C-alpha positions, -999 to +999 in steps of 0.1 A: -687+086+549-717+064+559-741+073+590-740+042+612-762+035+641-749+013+669-775-004+696-755-015+725-729+014+723-716+012+759-708-024+756-672-032+751-677-041+715-699-015+710-681+014+722-649-001+706-666-003+672-677+035+674-643+046+680-636+026+649-659+037+627-656+076+639-617+070+636-630+060+597-646+094+596-681+080+600-712+099+614-725+072+645-756+073+663-749+051+696-783+040+719-776+024+750-806+010+779-781+031+804-762+067+807-726+062+792-702+048+822-668+061+832-643+075+801-619+045+806-645+022+795-655+042+761-628+043+735-643+065+715-639+095+744-603+089+738-602+106+704-596+139+691-627+163+694-632+167+655-639+125+657-660+130+691-678+156+668-693+131+647-708+110+679-743+114+688-761+096+719-794+085+730-800+066+760-829+041+754-838+005+767-851-015+741-874-034+765-892-002+775-883+027+755-884+014+716-903+046+707-875+069+720-849+050+701-869+044+670-874+081+673-838+088+672-833+063+644-857+078+624-842+109+628-808+100+620-809+078+590-785+054+593-776+033+563-765+004+584-774-002+623-749-025+638-766-040+675-742-055+702-776-050+727-779-084+746-780-095+782-745-112+782-730-134+814-734-171+805-738-185+845-759-162+855-786-167+826-796-197+851-803-178+878-828-152+864-837-169+825-862-149+820-845-117+819-821-132+793-857-142+772-871-108+776-843-087+763-828-115+738-856-122+725-886-104+729-873-069+729-851-079+696-881-091+685-899-060+689-872-037+674-866-060+644-903-055+636-903-020+637-870-019+620-887-037+589-907-007+581-876+015+579-873+028+543-838+044+552-822+011+563-796-010+543-782-033+565-786-050+599-758-064+615-764-087+642-740-095+666-741-132+677-720-154+699-706-188+688-722-196+721-754-210+699-729-238+690-726-257+720-692-271+727-671-280+694-651-309+689-634-296+658-632-262+638-666-252+624-680-230+599-712-207+596-733-239+584-726-258+620-759-268+638-772-248+669-768-266+700-769-244+729-761-253+764-773-225+785-804-204+789-782-175+774-770-194+742-805-206+737-820-172+740-793-161+716-799-191+693-839-182+692-831-145+684-811-160+651-838-181+644-865-153+643-842-131+619-842-162+596-881-158+590-876-120+585-849-125+563-870-152+545-907-131+546-897-095+547-859-097+530-849-080+564-814-072+550-799-089+580-762-099+585-749-121+614-714-120+628-700-147+654-669-136+670-644-155+690-633-143+726-631-108+722-609-086+743-589-051+746-584-018+760-617-007+776-630-045+784-653-049+815-631-059+847-651-089+852-636-102+818-608-129+826-581-108+807-584-070+824-596-090+857-563-108+857-540-078+851-560-057+875-559-081+905-523-086+899-518-048+903-538-051+934-526-081+947-559-096+949-561-134+944-582-145+909-605-175+910-602-197+878-629-219+869-623-256+867-584-246+866-591-227+829-587-258+807-614-248+784-602-236+753-610-203+732-595-183+707-594-148+714-592-117+693-585-087+699-611-058+694-595-036+667-593-068+643-636-077+654-641-040+649-624-039+613-645-069+602-679-057+616-671-025+596-667-042+563-697-067+570-719-035+576-704-017+544-701-048+517-718-080+528-748-089+513-778-096+533-784-131+545-746-141+551-731-148+587-695-146+593-674-158+619-645-136+634-617-157+645-576-161+647-562-193+641-545-193+672-563-216+702-555-214+740-567-224+770-577-200+797-551-211+818-527-205+792-541-164+787-538-161+824-497-174+825-491-149+797-507-120+816-486-131+846-455-135+826-457-098+808-465-085+845-437-108+862-461-120+886-460-160+900-493-178+886-496-199+914-496-169+939-521-152+918-548-180+909-571-198+930-590-228+910-623-232+917-651-255+906-664-249+868-696-228+863-728-253+847-729-256+809-693-241+803-685-254+768-650-271+766-642-255+731-652-227+705-631-234+672-644-213+648-635-215+608-629-181+598-623-187+561-654-167+547-647-135+559-610-135+549-617-148+514-650-128+505-639-098+522-604-099+527-600-093+562-572-111+583-568-103+620-534-078+626-529-079+665-512-112+678-520-122+716-487-110+730-494-074+715-533-074+725-523-084+758-495-057+766-519-031+752-548-042+775-518-043+805-510-005+790-545+006+796-547-008+830-516+010+840-523+039+821-559+047+835-556+028+865-565+054+892-600+058+872-601+020+868-591+007+903-625+029+915-649+013+890-669-020+903-645-052+894-677-078+895-708-079+869-735-063+880-769-076+869-793-052+850-830-067+838 
């Protein structure tokens, strides 16, 4: 079994990937800038004690505690480092763009410059975003040109370009993933699916930006985690992989599905508001490459995934309902 380090392990995707790796028998080191959040947001804390015994955590902010992070990594000596850490949230990146560039570019460059000297590193998986492409008018593969439309997207594109230079000059063992809209149990409450389910239970009204007409592929976190582990263990350096289903729905259609599953009236639940600036109309990702080269296929249908997420809200409602519903910016 491999040793795998996860940077950004407190994130929804990072914590879920940690749980998947532990279930597969791997030893995992998690690093994140904040202390571990509530248990309801940490799928690896839902595992049995034997699995959790293979989990290790170090709190370290790449912008301020890079030495702490590297000490932990050098001591653990993981074969693969999977980096989920990024300053997220598209709309908010317009308000304080410097924070996005500081974390998503400067902090990342500093990390990569240290990692390239690590003799234990065999694979570095950089978790990217389809936001770098801007709005797409049709299905795109991994060779599509960058066309970012927000400070968030531009900062992520800049980091990807930097990594290309390290690959070419230093043979840095990087691979990239860019996933469609990820969802599932444990997701932050300001994301559309858990927010809809939670607001229905609480009787709150949901703001639907722009009427929810933008189109996305929603992919369950278990499918993303399985693909990410396969990429970390088997993909050659220099490759990029799209992770997506073949089903594309609008945000409105997703909210309508949640309403149907919970027996709620869409028109009562939703309040349509203005769209956010720079919001891309569609991301249509072609995931043929990862399917044909690594044998991966998504297995969780949207209906089943929505039911799982609603069940998580119901099962852990007492703890979930006491958490912050809205995004809180951390510089």
